[in-house]
N, C-alpha and C positions, 0 to 999 in steps of 0.2 A: 514746205508746206504739208498741212493735214489732208487728210482725204476728206473731211468735211469742208473745209476751207476751198477745196477742187472742186466741190460740188457745183454743178450745171445747171441753167434754167431754161427749158426749152418752151415755146410756145406751141400747145399741140391744139388744134381746132377739131370741134366735133362735126360728124355728120348729123344735122338737128332730127333728121327724119326717124334715124334710129337710135339716136342718142349714145352712139358708140366710137371709140376711137377709129380714124381709117390708117393713111399711110405715113401719119407725121409722128410715130413714135420716135424715141431715141435711134439712130442709126444702129446698123450691126458692129461697127467700129468705134461706138462711142466709149469715151474715155470713161475710167471707174470715177464712180460719185453719184450724188443724187440728182435726178431730172426730174423737174413738177412741171405739172400742168398747169397753165394760168389761169384757168376755170377754178382751182381749188387754191384759194390762199390761206384757208386752215393749215395747210402744209408747208407753208413757207419758212416755218421756223426748224424744219427738220435740221438732225445733228447726226453726223455718221461718225462712229467708233469701229475699232478693229474685231472685238466683238471674241468670243470663246467658244470652243467647237463643241463643247457639253454643258450642261443635257441637250440631247436633242428637242428640235421643236422651237417654240416660243416660252421664253422666261422673264419675269418681270426684272428689272434690273434697277440698283439706285440712279438718283437723278431723272425721275421719269423716261426711264429707257427701258426698251425691250431687247432682249438677246436674240439672235435667230441664228440656229444651228441647223445646217442639211447635210447628210451623208449624199455626195457625188461625186462620180469619177469622171463627168464630164468637165471639158475645159471653160464652159462658160455658163455664169449662172446669174442670174438678175431678179432681184427682189421686187414684187408688184404690189405697191398700197392702194387699197380703195378705201371710197370715204364711206362713212357710216351708213347703215340705211335707217331710212325714217319710217319705215312700216314693219312690223313684224311678218307679214303675212305676203310681201311683196317678191317678186323675183329677183335675180340679183346680176344681172346684165346691166352695164353701167359703164363710165368711165375710169380709167385708172389716174389716179391723183397724184403720183410718183411712180418711178422706175428708180431701183438702185442698182448701179451695175458694179458688180464686187470685183476686187482687185484680184488677179491670181497669183499675187505673190504676198499681200497684207492680208487678206482675207480667208486663206486656205491654209487648214492646218491637216494634213495627212491626205485621209480622202472626205475629209466636211470642209466645207463651206461655212462660213459664220461673218455676223457683224452684228453691232449694237447700235440702233435706232433712236433717238432721242426726240421727245417733243410730239410723237404719233399722236393724231386727235384719238379722243374715247370712241371706244366702238369701230374701229377701222378694221377692214378685212385685208386678208392679203393672200398673193398666191404665188407660182414661180417659174419663171421661164429659164429653160435649160436647152442649152446649143444643141441643133439635131431635133428637137422636137417642137413641132409646129403648133403647140398651143399652150396653155397658163394649165399649170400642175398644181395640185391640191399637197399641199405639205404632209408626209405620211403620217407626220405626229401633231398635226392639227387637234387641237382638243375639242374646239367648238367648229361646227360647219352650218354655213348658211346656205339655206336650198330651199326655203318657204315652209310653211306649217300646213296642216292639214287642207286647208283650200285650193293648194296648191295640188294637191294628190293628183295626178296624170294631166298634168296642165304643165308644156315645156317652159323653162326659164325664159322671161321676157315676154311670155306670152298671157293674155289677161283671159282667153277661153280655149279650152282643150280643140286640139288638132283634128280636123276632120277629114283631109284626104293627103294623099301622099304629096302630089303638087303641091298644097300650099305648105306641107311640110318644107319641101325641097327651097321654095321661094323666102321662108320664115328662119330657116334655121340657122343656128347658133353659127356655125362656118361658114354661110354666105354674109355676115354682120360684120365678125369680129375681125382685126387686122391680122394679117399674116397667115390665114388658115385658109387660102384660097386652095391652096393643094392637098389639102387633107380633106378627101371626100367620104371616110369612111365611119367619122365620128357619128354615135346616134345618141348622143345625151350631151346635154349642155356641162359645162364646169361646174365645179363646186370651190367656193373659197372658205377660208378658216377666218375666225376671227381671231384678231389677236390676243382678245383678254375675254375673261368671262362677262357676259351683259350684266351692267349693275342690278338689271332686274332679278338677278340670279342669286342673290342673299337668300340664304336659308340656313332656319333653323331645325339640327336633326333629333331636338330633345332629347339628346344621349340615347339615341339610337342605337340598338345592338340587335345581332343575330341570334334567333332563337337558339340557334345551335341544336336542333333536332339529331336525332342520332338515326344511321340509316335503316333500321328496322321499323322505326316509327314512321316514315316516309310514305305518302302515296301522292305521286307524281302527276300533274295534269298539264299536257301539253297544249299550249294555246297560243294564238296568232293575235296581238294586239288588235290590231283594225277588225279582222274579223270577227273577234268576241263581242263588240257591241254595235256594231255597223248595221245588224237588220234593227227595225222599226219597233220591234217586240222585246226588247232591251229596256223600253222606256227610260231611256239617255236620252239628254237633250241633244238636239241637233248639231250645237255646238262641240260636244264632246266625245259625240261618238266617234268610234275609231281612234281613239287617243288614249294615252296614259290615264288621265282624268277619268275617262269613260270607263276605264277597268277599274278604277276605285269604286266606283257608282253599283257595281255588279259583284264585289267581293262576297258579299252574301252568298251569292249564289254557289260562289265554289267553297264556301263553309260549310253549306247545304249537302254539298256531296262529301265532305270529309278532307277535301283535298288540305294538305298542307306544305306542297312545295310546287310552285308554280314556275312551268319552265316555258320562256317566251321563246318563240321562234324569232328569227333574227332581229334585231333592233339597231344594230349598229351601221350609220348612214349607208343606204343603198340608193340606187336610181331605179325605181317602179317602171321606167320607161327603156330600161335594156330589154327590148320587146324580142327578143331571141337568143339563142347562145352564140351565134355564127357572126355576129357584127355586122348584120345585114342595115341598109340605111331604112329601107321601107318599114312601114308601121305594117304590124299584126292584125288583123281582124279574124274573130272566129269564125269559120265557113259556116256555120250553124244559127249563132246568137246574132253575127254581125258586130258584135261588139269590141272596144279596143282591147287588145290582150295587154298585160303588163306584169311586171314582174310581182305578184303579189308576195310572195313567200319571204322573198329578201335574202337569198342565199348567195347574193354577189356584193359582197361588201366594197364601199370606195373608202370608208373611213374605219379604222380600228379604234378610235377614241371616240367619235362624236355620235351621239343616239341621235335615231331617225328623228328629223325634224318633222316629217309629216305625221308623226304620230303625236304632237302637240299642237296646241288649239293656238299658240304662237311662238314661232322659231326660235325668239329669243330667250324664251322661258321654256323651252323642253328641257333643259337641265334641270329647273326647277319642279316640272311636271313628272318628270321620272323619280326625281326623289323623293317627292310628295308620294307617289305609287310604293315605293320602296318602305317608305316609312309605315305608311298605312298596313302594307301587307305584315309587316312584323309587328305591328301592335295587336293583328289578330292571331299570332302564334305562328303566322306561316313565315315560309321561306321563297326566297325568287331566284332563280339561276336562268341564265342567259345562252340560248343555243348560238356558240359563235364559229364564225367561218373562217379558219387560219389556213384553207387549204386551196384557196383560189381568189382571185380579186374579179372585180366586175367586168372586165372587157375579155372577150373569147380570144381575139390577136392581139394588137398593140394597146397593152394597159397604159393611157397614156397619164394616168393619176398618179401612177406610181414612177419614181426615177428609175426606168428600165437603162440603166448602164452596166455594163462589164458583166453579164448575165450574174448578176446578183441576186435579185427579187423573184426570179423566176427560173424552174427546171427548162431545161433543153433538150431535145434530143434530135437523133440523126433525120428523123422522120418531118422535120419541122422547127419553126421558130419557138415553139413552146409543146413541152410535153402535156399531155393530157391525162395523168393518171387519176384529176380528180374529176374526170367526164364532165369538165365544165369549160373546156378550151385553153386552161392555163393551170399552171400547177405552181403555188408559192415555194419557193426555197427554204422552207422552215429551219433548218438545221445549219444553215450557212450563220455566221457569228452577227452579221447586221442584221438579219431578219429576225433571229432568235433574241436579239436584243430589243427588237420593237414587238413582238410579241410577249414579251415579258413586261415590258412596258405598258403593255395594252391592258394587259388581267391587271397588272396592280393597280391602273387608274380605274377601273372598274370597279375595284373593292373597295378603295381610299375612297374615291370622289362620289361613288354610288351607293357603297354599302351592298353590293350584291353579296348573296350567299353561296353561289357556284356557277360552274361553267358546263355546258355539254360540248363536246367538240365535234363537230360534223367532220365526217370523213377524217377521224381521227389516225386513220392509217398514214396519211399524208406525213404526218409529224414524224412519222417513223423510218422514212426515208431519207438517204444522201442526195445530193446535186444530180447524181446520174440515175437517180430512183432506187438505187440499191436500198433491202431492208436492212436496219439497223437493228442490233440487239439492245444496246444500251445509246438511243437518241440524244443527242445534246440537248434539244428543246424539251424533251420529255423530261429530263433529268433535272434540269433548270427550273421547271413549273412546280416539281414536287417536291423541290430543296430549297426554293425562294421564301426568303422570313415570312412574306406579307402574303403569300398565298397559304401559309403552312395548314390554316385550319378550314379552308374553303372547300368546297366539293367540287369533285373533279370526276367528270363522265365522259367515257370515253364511246363514239360511234366506229367500234373497233374494226373498221375495215377502210379500204377507198375504190375505187373504180378500176384500179390497177389489172382485174382480172379480163379485163374486157381487151386490153393490150398484151395479155400473156406474161401480167407481171402480178399475180394474186398475192393479197396481203391481206389475211382473214385472221385476224389476231382476238378473236373470243376465247378469253383464258388464257392468253398469251400476252397480255399487252405489256409492255415494259413497264416497271416500277409498280407491278400490279398491286402492291399494298395500298396505293394512294388512290387508286382509281375504281368507281365502277362503271359498268359496261351496260350497254345497250346488248340485250342479249337475243341475237337473232336467231340462235339456234330454238331458244324457247318460244319464239313467233311462231317458228315454222312447225315444231314437233307438235305444239296444240293444234295449230290449225289442222295439220294432216289427223291428228287423233280425233279432234272432234267431227270431222266430217266423216271419218269412217275409215281412212286409210289402213290396209292390214299391217300388222307388222309394227306399230308404233306404240305398244303397252309398256314398252321398258324403256324406251324413250321419254314416255309422257310421265312414267314414275319417277325418271333422274328428273327431270322438268320440275316435279311437285315436290321432289326433296331436296332443291336448291344446287342441282349441278355439284356433286361433291367432285368428281372428275376434273371440272374445271377449274373450281375455286378451293380446294382444300387446303392448300398451303398459303392462302390469303387471311389478312388479319379479322377481315368484318365477316368470314364465310360466306353464307348462300347471299348476304346482302352485296355482294359484289354484282350480283345480277339484277339488273333493272328487266322486270319481267313485263313483256306487252304483246298485245295480239293482234293491233293495228297502231300507226303513227299518221304522220302528216303524208309521207310518203305512201304510196299503194293505196287499195283498197281501204274503203271505211270499215267498220266493224260489220255495220249493217250488210254492206256491199258485199262483204265475202259470204252471205248467204243467200246472196239475191243475184251474183252474175258468175259464170262460169269465166268469161273475157272479159278484157279490158273494152271500154266503148270511148275511146279518146278523139273521135272525130271533132268534136269542137275545140281541139287544139292547135287545127291551122298544122298539124305534122303526119296528116295523111295515116293517121292511128300508128303511127313507127314509134311514138315517144311510149315511156312506160313500160314496164317489166311486163311479160307476158304470163311468167308462170306465178301466178297469185295464190295458188295452195287455198282454192275457193271452192265452193259448191252451189248452185243457185236454188238446191232442193226441188227442182224438177221443173222451173219456167225461168225463162232469163228475165230480167228484170220485174218490172211490179207486173202484179196480178191480183184478179179477185177472187181465185181460187182458196178457199178459207183451209184445206188441207195443207197445202204450199205453205200459206202464212202463218198457220199451225206451225208447223215444223220449222221455219224459221225463227219465231219468236223463241222456241224451245232450244235453238242452236246458240242464238246470241245471247241467252241464259247462261248457256254452258259456258260457253267462252268467259262470262263473267267471275261465275264459279271458279273455273280454272286458275283465274288470276288471283282470286280472293284465296284460295286455299294454297297457294304454291309457297313454299319458303324464297325470298327474295323480296324485291321492293317493286312494288307494282306501279304500273304508269299505264292512265287513260288519255286518248287524246281528244281534243274538242270536239263537243257534237256526237261522239260515241257513247255518250252516257244515256241519249234520249232515241240512239237509233237512227243520225244524220245518213243519208244518203246523197251521194255525189254520181250518182245517176250510173254508176259504173265507169267512171272517170278516175283512173291511179295515177294521174299525174298534173293536179288541178293548180301546178305552180302560178298558173298566168291568170287567174279568173278574179274578177274583184267584183264577185254575186253571191247571190245565195246559196250557191255551191260552196263557198267556203266562210259564210255567215253562220253565227250560232244562231239558233233558234230558242225563244225564251218562251215562258208562259203557258197556256191551257193547253195548245196545239202540241208543244213539246212533251208536256206531260202526258198526254195520252196516247202519245207514239207509241205502236206494238205493244197494246194493252198495258199500259203504263210501264212501259220498260225502264222510265226513270226512277220510278220508286223503285224498282227490285235491286235498280245499282246502288242507291243511296241505301239502302237497307243492308245491303251485301258487304258494304265496305264499312259502314258503322258496325256490321258484327266483327269484322277483320278487326277492326281496329279495340273493339271492346274484350276481344281473347288473344293474350300475347301468345297463346299455344298456338295460333296462326302466323307470329308475328318473331319467331324465335331468331336469334342470330346463331345458329347453329342449325347443322346438318340433321338429316331425321337419321336414326340408327333404330338397330333391333330393339332398344329401351324407350324408344316412343313411337314408333310407328309398327302397325300392324298390316300386311298386305292379304287383299281376298279376291275372290272371285267374286261371283253372285252365290258362292257356298263359302262359308265362313273359313278362313286359313287355307282356302285351296286358290290362290290365284293363278293365273293362266298365261304365262309368259310366252306362250307359241304364236308364231308368224299370224295365225289367223286370227287370234284374239282381238278382240276390240269392249272387253268389259275392263276396266278396274275399280276397286274398290279398296279403302285403308281404313283403319281406325287411329287415331291420335290419342296418344297416352299422355296422363300428366306427370310430368320427369319427376315431380315429389313422390308420386306414391305406386306411378305404375298402372293407374286405374284408366280405365276408357273414359275419353271426353267428347270425342267428337269422331262421328262415321259420316264419309263420304264416299258416292258410287257415282261412277261415270259408265253409262251404256251407249255406245258409239256404234252399236248394232243395228240391223235391221230385225231384230228379235224382240220379244218382250220376254222379261226374265222375273220368276219369281226370287226375290233376292232372301237371302239369310241375313236378320239382322244379329250381330254380335251379342254377348252377353253386356250389360250395364252392371256398375258397381251394385253391390247390395242396398236395396232400398231407393234404388233410382231407377228411371225409366228413360226411355229415347222421346223428346220431341222432335218432331218433324220441322226443321226450319226451312228446308229449299225442297221443292217439287218442281223441275223448272218445266214439267208437263202441265201444270195446273195454272189458269187462267187468275190475273191480281185479283183480289190482294193474296189468295192462296198461294200464288209463287213465291213467297217469300213470308214468313209467319210474324204476325202481329197482333196479340191479344185483343186488342181493339176492332180489329178488321178482319183478322182469316180465323178459318175453321182450326181449332185446336186438336192437333192428332199425337197421342201418345202411343209409343210401340214397346211390347215386350221383350224382352232378352228371347233369343232364337225366333222370334215370330218371323213373318213373311211379311214382303212388301213389293208389291206389284211395279217395277218399270217398264216403261212403254219405249219403243225404239227411241234413239236419239234423246235420251232424258239423263238427267242428273238430279240426285238428291244429297240433302245432308241432314243430319239427325246431331243432336246436342243431349247430353245426359243432363237430367235436372231433376228434383225433389219434387215429386207430381203434387204436394200437397201445396207446394207454392204456385204452381200452374194452375190449381183450382181456386186459390184465392185471388188469383188475377195476377201472381207475380211468377218471373219477372214481368214487366211492362214494355221491355225495349230491348233491342239487341244489346245496348250497351250493359244492362243490367244483368243480362247472362254472364256477365263476368264473373259474378258473385258463383258460380256453379262450375268455373273454370280454372284453370292457371292463368291466373294473371296477376300482374303487378306494372304498375303504372310509372316507376321510376324510369328515369330516360337516363340512359348509357351515352356516353357522348364521347369516350374514348376505347381506342381498338383494344381486346385484350388476346393474352395467348390464345391459342388453340384449346390447350389443356382446360381452361376455365369455361369455355364455350361450349364444349359439348361433355353431353354425361359420360362417354365412353372415350379413350383415348384417340390419339389419330392412328394408331396400327391396328385398330379394333375397327375403326371405321373403314380403312381401306380393306382391311379384311371383307367387311359387310358388304360394302360396295362392289367390290371386285366379285363377290360368290353371287350378289344378286344380278349382276350382269350377264353374269355367266350360267346363270341356273335356267334348265328348260325342265319341267316336270312333265318326263315322258313317261314315267311310271303312273301318274296321273290320268284317271276319265274322266278329266274336265269337260265341262259342257260349253262348247266353243258354238260359234254359228256359221260352220264350214257348211251345213247342209243346206244355206241358202246364198245365192251370190247377190250382191246388192248393186244394182244398175245406177250409177250415179247419174244418168242420162234420161232416166226414165221418174217420172212423177211418182210422189207417194201415193200409194192406194189408201 
């Protein structure tokens, strides 16, 4: 007799007050087959077949069937089927329509449980029961997840209003309602169910969509949070679309106005925003200062590696369509979209019930506890186990093939480079599999090339040495720290600052894309915002309900004399100079620049350097006049600066600086001061075609004013002042229709005040008199510029004007050089006290 013929039906009765099954589920020793609840006649025609062990997850097969294949080393597995949802915004707590008890002989191949089920009603959902796990589990390979749309944000599943008090949560919690979970006391969020097939509403026309295929040297990356981008009322996005994928489409014009061409989305894989703290506590968390309910706003705790975050949609049954629409619209504008992905840990800090945690496969373990914490988030994903590796590869392929994303930024990518014991691997299998996968061949791969192992005496800092490095760009934490140190006036940073500007030859000289392997940033979602770097000396995380113990303590920041907001104009003027200095350093450095959401207008998080838990204005982007005017029209400065960079290929070369195209200076021409006390650096960028000077940049991070000697300009040309960060807008960045035009002669003098920077550009003075060029883009006609887009890596010999051996000699001598025989003007005569207010 077949298994389908032996299927049984059992009458299961509901508790009407809850609408949930109680104690009448199939017994523990139920025989294999289909058990159906009488309340769901639509499931009475189910038939069961043996199925196939591959591919994992759910696959549609012939004769109206679906194949289910689940890796699990447990002795018992049951497939739970749930009825279709009747509303795209409701919760998912409801009765199971059927349980399929799998046969441990017929439905198992190796470690894979499988079956084929026929005649499942369209739109049904499913989950898994595993022996020894007292809750229903989401299939790790579920492609579509049901969790409610935007209207369910910060609302517990099955409830129609936000939880207000802990006692109410205990009384109405999922664990108190669902059968068989009475012994599970520490589950702090509801389960998720998978949709068996893509909703019919999800039909989509890509219109021959294709990635723009931008080259690395063309990129300007903008790190953005989907919800935070448009939730503020100033976004002028409709209430329904605010905080969603569709809402982002409504403000893509804003990103284009910044010059952004690569959007890096903070995690959009399904996560639980009500994972309220990383220690798996039941109690809700409220801010001790604002009294609001805290949440996991950033989303760095994935529940699914395949399903997009439903609560970033207006209707969760259409979340796939809405995300695809966003990607298509981004591509139409010539921009790319990169996903921030988290394969280093999963949502739970202790027992991760939504994954099949069997036989030490999915997670790393150590002698100190059941779960290793190399991720810093309570558990560590075992990325280099073959089963986990397969999941990661299939997940990445899914996002590329189904959603057309252009690349991935791997959070805490150092975890990808560890074996099950936490040992660092030189050739980690998962990294090798990613770079050699045919589907992933042309996507952009970005590594946050470290993890939290240093906290556990297991450091894994891989900047410049990430495995298979030719295929990876890296978040360059060294650039971030060096620029912060130099701009705030830390002594002994001039050489490191020059290396940062030059593209880090010592880190990336052997890689195919040269300095473009370095993603340069001064601030990101982690840590202080750009403005807070110049407004706070120490973190102020009291609102986080962690006693100000969370977040890093060493922020390499300087408050310019006063902690926090002040009306002192001398302090605010200095702060404005410093944030402009940061942007100029980012613009003139070789590599790929990245800006995080809000830093373009000087957004402040009020000194909080760990705002992961706030769904409010601290994490919302501001639009309109208030943003435009903030910090003396800083937003204008940022737009102009990146337009200038984009127009001048001399600022975007995929080659390292060498003696052929850069000339270093101090405040006197050709006299750079590399001493430990120096806080001044200037340089001239020369046209590689003819060696003529084109751009001059100088940074004064000392407390002294200097009369700077201006280099020789090519014959018939003069220096046009493009930037002076000491000047008020619109003279801080030159525009002929708004700014004062200042032309400087060769060997003339220019006064630079303390903590300021300037940038000059050679021009034909007659053009300027005639009102040309009129925009930063038009300045390109006076510089080395080529608009062609290179899409393939090329050899080092063709990348640089000098061969590799010559470059190595240049940078080695550069690093070692100290001009002891020069009487350079330094600021050793005055000690700058970072704790005192500027006079």
